[in-house]
C-alpha positions, 0 to 999 in steps of 0.5 A: 115504613122504611128506616133511615140509614142513620137509624140502622147504623150499628156503630156506637154513637161516640164512634160515628164519624159525624159525632166525632166531627161534632165533638171535635168542633165543640172541643175547646182545644180543637175549636181553636182552628175554627176561630176567626183569624184574629182570635186564632192568631191570638190563641197561638200567640198565647201558647207561644207566650206560655211556652216562654216559661220553659224556653226562657230559662233554657235560653238564659242558661245557654246565652246569658241575656246581659252578654248575648241579648240577641242570641238569648232572644233568638233561642228563646223565641225559637224554643217557645215556637216549639210549643206552638208547633206541637199545638198545631200538629196536635190540631192537624192530627185530630182534624185529619183523623176526623176527615179520614173517618168522614171520607172513608166509605167503610169505617172500623168501629168497636162494639164493646171493646178492643177485641170485637172490632167490626167494619161498617159500609156507609150507605150512599146518602151518609157517605155523601153527607159526610163528604160534603162536611169534609169539603165545606167544613174540614178541608178549610180547617186543614188548609189553615193549619197547613198555612200555619205550618208554612208560616212557622217554618218561614219564621224558624228559617228566618231565625236561623238565617239571623243566627247564621249572620250574627 
């Protein structure tokens, strides 16, 4: 009886690219990128709102809201956007890592610790399965995150232009 390539995989379960993908997909934070657009934007707005806890007092110290309301709002809004940028960047890095692990034919893994790493070459059927997952599941997520970066960049640029013309 012939064993399937998955059953002869020497990579520990938690380091197998498919399991890393499943773990990321079920993680509360990283799952945000897979939500429907309305929920996704809602979560990002939630992060933005909570970022005002830090950005608001800094903006108020720099531009007293009573004297410089427009500058206060712009500074606070753009400062709070940094929280969103950091969250989106973390999601992008996590999904990119999993994409790379799924796409690579050879993966590095640690058997028992940092001192005994090995490489394993995926059999063709596992490589094909992993690349299909990337094509149909991971790439759309990464595209969404890149579009989010573009919108955030446009948002920051427009805030900068408004600031310039004040």
